C-alpha positions as CSV (number, residue, x, y, z in Angstrom):
1,X,-2.5,-5.1,-15.8
2,X,-1.8,-6.4,-12.2
3,X,0.5,-4.2,-10.0
4,X,2.1,-4.5,-6.6
5,X,2.8,-1.2,-4.7
6,X,4.9,-1.5,-1.6
7,X,7.2,0.5,0.6
8,X,7.7,1.5,4.3
9,X,4.8,3.0,6.3
10,X,4.1,6.7,5.4
11,X,5.8,6.6,2.0
12,X,2.5,7.3,0.2
13,X,1.4,3.8,-1.0
14,X,-2.3,4.4,-0.3
15,X,-2.4,7.8,-2.0
16,X,-0.7,6.5,-5.1
17,X,-2.9,3.4,-5.2
18,X,-6.0,5.5,-5.2
19,X,-4.7,7.7,-8.0
20,X,-3.7,4.7,-10.1
21,X,-7.0,3.0,-9.4
22,X,-8.9,5.9,-10.9
23,X,-6.6,6.5,-13.8
24,X,-6.4,2.9,-15.0
25,X,-9.7,1.5,-13.8
26,X,-8.1,-1.1,-11.7
27,X,-9.3,-2.7,-8.5
28,X,-7.3,-1.5,-5.4
29,X,-6.9,-4.4,-3.1
30,X,-5.7,-3.3,0.3
31,X,-5.8,-6.1,2.9
32,X,-5.4,-3.4,5.6
33,X,-8.6,-1.7,4.5
34,X,-10.4,-5.0,4.4
35,X,-9.2,-6.0,7.9
36,X,-10.0,-2.6,9.3
37,X,-13.5,-2.9,7.9
38,X,-13.9,-6.3,9.6
39,X,-12.6,-4.7,12.8
40,X,-15.2,-1.9,12.6
41,X,-17.9,-4.5,12.1
42,X,-16.8,-6.4,15.1
43,X,-16.5,-9.8,13.4
44,X,-14.3,-12.5,14.9
45,X,-11.8,-12.1,12.2
46,X,-11.8,-8.3,12.6
47,X,-11.3,-8.4,16.3
48,X,-8.3,-10.7,15.9
49,X,-6.9,-8.4,13.2
50,X,-7.4,-5.3,15.3
51,X,-5.2,-6.6,18.0
52,X,-2.3,-7.0,15.6
53,X,-2.9,-3.6,13.9
54,X,-3.1,-1.7,17.3
55,X,0.3,-3.2,18.2
56,X,1.8,-2.2,14.8
57,X,2.2,-5.8,13.7
58,X,1.1,-7.6,10.6
59,X,-1.6,-10.2,10.9
60,X,-0.8,-13.8,10.3
61,X,-1.0,-15.1,6.7
62,X,-4.1,-17.2,7.4
63,X,-6.0,-13.9,8.0
64,X,-5.4,-12.7,4.5
65,X,-4.9,-15.6,2.2
66,X,-8.6,-16.6,2.0
67,X,-9.6,-12.9,1.6
68,X,-7.2,-12.4,-1.3
69,X,-8.3,-15.5,-3.2
70,X,-12.1,-14.8,-2.9
71,X,-11.7,-11.2,-3.8
72,X,-9.8,-12.0,-7.0
73,X,-12.8,-14.1,-8.2
74,X,-15.2,-11.1,-8.3
75,X,-16.0,-9.5,-11.7
76,X,-14.4,-6.1,-10.7
77,X,-11.0,-7.8,-10.6
78,X,-11.0,-8.9,-14.2
79,X,-9.5,-5.6,-15.6
80,X,-6.6,-5.8,-13.2
81,X,-5.6,-5.3,-9.6
82,X,-3.4,-3.0,-7.6
83,X,-2.1,-4.9,-4.6
84,X,-1.6,-2.3,-1.9
85,X,0.0,-3.7,1.3
86,X,0.2,-7.3,0.1
87,X,2.5,-9.2,-0.2
88,X,4.4,-8.2,2.9
89,X,7.1,-10.9,2.9
90,X,8.8,-13.4,0.6
91,X,6.5,-16.3,1.6
92,X,3.4,-14.1,0.7
93,X,5.1,-13.1,-2.5
94,X,5.6,-16.7,-3.6
95,X,2.1,-17.6,-2.5
96,X,0.7,-14.7,-4.6
97,X,2.6,-15.9,-7.6
98,X,1.2,-19.4,-7.2
99,X,-2.4,-18.2,-6.5
100,X,-2.4,-15.9,-9.6
101,X,-1.0,-18.7,-11.8
102,X,-3.9,-20.9,-10.7
103,X,-6.3,-18.2,-11.9
104,X,-4.4,-17.5,-15.1
105,X,-3.0,-14.2,-13.9
106,X,0.4,-12.8,-13.2
107,X,2.1,-9.7,-11.7
108,X,3.1,-7.3,-14.5
109,X,4.8,-4.5,-12.6
110,X,6.1,-4.0,-9.0
111,X,6.7,-0.5,-7.6
112,X,8.7,0.0,-4.4
113,X,8.3,3.5,-3.0
114,X,11.3,4.5,-0.8
115,X,12.0,7.2,1.8
116,X,14.1,8.1,4.9
117,X,12.9,6.9,8.3
118,X,12.8,10.4,9.9
119,X,10.8,11.9,7.1
120,X,8.4,9.0,7.1
121,X,8.0,9.3,10.9
122,X,7.2,13.0,10.5
123,X,4.6,12.2,7.8
124,X,2.9,9.4,9.7
125,X,2.6,11.0,13.2
126,X,0.7,14.0,11.6
127,X,-1.3,12.1,9.1
128,X,-5.0,11.3,8.7
129,X,-7.2,9.8,6.0
130,X,-10.5,10.3,4.2
131,X,-13.1,8.0,5.7
132,X,-14.9,7.7,2.4
133,X,-12.1,6.9,-0.1
134,X,-9.1,6.2,2.1
135,X,-6.8,8.9,0.7
136,X,-4.0,9.8,3.2
137,X,-3.0,13.3,4.1
138,X,-0.5,14.9,6.5
139,X,-0.8,18.2,8.3
140,X,3.0,18.7,7.8
141,X,3.6,17.4,4.3
142,X,0.4,16.9,2.3
143,X,-2.6,18.6,3.7
144,X,-5.9,18.9,1.9
145,X,-6.0,21.7,-0.6
146,X,-9.3,23.0,1.0
147,X,-9.4,22.5,4.8
148,X,-11.8,19.7,5.8
149,X,-12.5,18.5,2.2
150,X,-10.9,15.5,0.6
151,X,-9.1,16.4,-2.7
152,X,-10.0,13.1,-4.3
153,X,-13.7,12.4,-3.5
154,X,-14.9,15.6,-1.7
155,X,-15.5,13.7,1.6
156,X,-15.7,15.7,4.8
157,X,-15.0,13.0,7.4
158,X,-11.4,12.1,8.3
159,X,-9.9,9.5,10.6
160,X,-6.6,8.9,12.3
161,X,-5.4,5.3,12.6
162,X,-4.6,3.8,16.0
163,X,-1.3,2.6,14.8
164,X,0.0,6.0,13.6
165,X,1.9,7.0,16.7
166,X,5.6,7.4,17.1
167,X,6.5,4.3,19.1
168,X,4.3,2.1,16.9
169,X,5.6,3.6,13.7
170,X,9.2,3.0,14.6
171,X,8.4,-0.7,15.3
172,X,6.6,-0.9,11.9
173,X,9.6,0.5,10.1
174,X,11.8,-2.1,11.8
175,X,9.4,-4.8,10.7
176,X,9.4,-3.5,7.2
177,X,13.2,-3.6,6.9
178,X,13.4,-7.2,8.2
179,X,10.4,-8.7,6.5
180,X,9.3,-6.7,3.4
181,X,12.6,-5.3,2.0
182,X,13.8,-8.8,1.1
183,X,11.1,-8.9,-1.6
184,X,13.2,-6.3,-3.6
185,X,15.7,-8.8,-5.0
186,X,12.9,-11.4,-5.5
187,X,11.0,-9.1,-7.9
188,X,14.1,-7.5,-9.3
189,X,15.2,-10.9,-10.5
190,X,11.9,-11.3,-12.3
191,X,12.6,-8.0,-14.2
192,X,9.4,-6.3,-13.0
193,X,10.6,-4.0,-10.2
194,X,11.3,-0.3,-10.1
195,X,12.2,1.7,-7.0
196,X,10.8,5.2,-6.9
197,X,11.6,8.1,-4.6
198,X,8.4,8.7,-2.6
199,X,9.7,11.8,-0.8
200,X,8.7,14.3,-3.5
201,X,5.2,15.7,-4.0
202,X,2.3,13.4,-4.7
203,X,2.3,14.7,-8.3
204,X,6.1,14.0,-8.8
205,X,5.8,10.5,-7.5
206,X,2.7,9.8,-9.7
207,X,4.6,11.0,-12.8
208,X,7.5,8.6,-12.1
209,X,5.2,5.7,-11.6
210,X,3.2,6.4,-14.8
211,X,6.5,6.6,-16.8
212,X,7.4,3.2,-15.5
213,X,3.9,1.8,-16.3
214,X,4.3,3.2,-19.9
215,X,7.6,1.3,-20.1
216,X,9.7,4.5,-20.1
217,X,13.2,4.3,-18.6
218,X,13.3,6.2,-15.3
219,X,16.4,8.3,-14.6
220,X,16.0,7.8,-10.8
221,X,16.6,4.7,-8.8
222,X,16.4,5.1,-5.1
223,X,19.1,3.4,-3.1
224,X,18.0,0.7,-0.7
225,X,17.3,2.0,2.8
């Protein structure tokens, strides 16, 4: 099973991707995590990517296309992949379809998580993530159950991303609406898309996603923002 999980910044994509990864044994493929790892290592590619991320911008396609293709050829991708943060626009969506077809693969389900701008802004400005597993938390909306300990992996080191500040977040939301939202009719036309309200608790959102993956009809369809 190959999934795409997308939505505006702060809606909970990373958290849900980690949960689904563990539950279904899929490979979580986050281009953002890969590029941030490159940036921490100080590679030429990573330094270029860091400049875009610090400005709240998406890196150019050439930064991610080769990474995606090579990563899909590894054995741990055979059971299925969760694409977390890719594709980000229609061109990338069409590229991914073509790339998967070459490898005898296809996208089975696409999940759009939706939420209001002001709630998302509140979530992001106060959020941090586990350095070990990448799970996101928010001091206001989704703090760790035990202070200083990750709920998912037990890690005790947390980081705050450089692009999680108000001005940068507002710019990222604008970019999402102009570039990423147009993927909704593209995948809806293929009959593989569901839009899920991401403003509830983590558990509520997970339940809705799992119902969709089990082919149950969802009662809720979020309106386009």
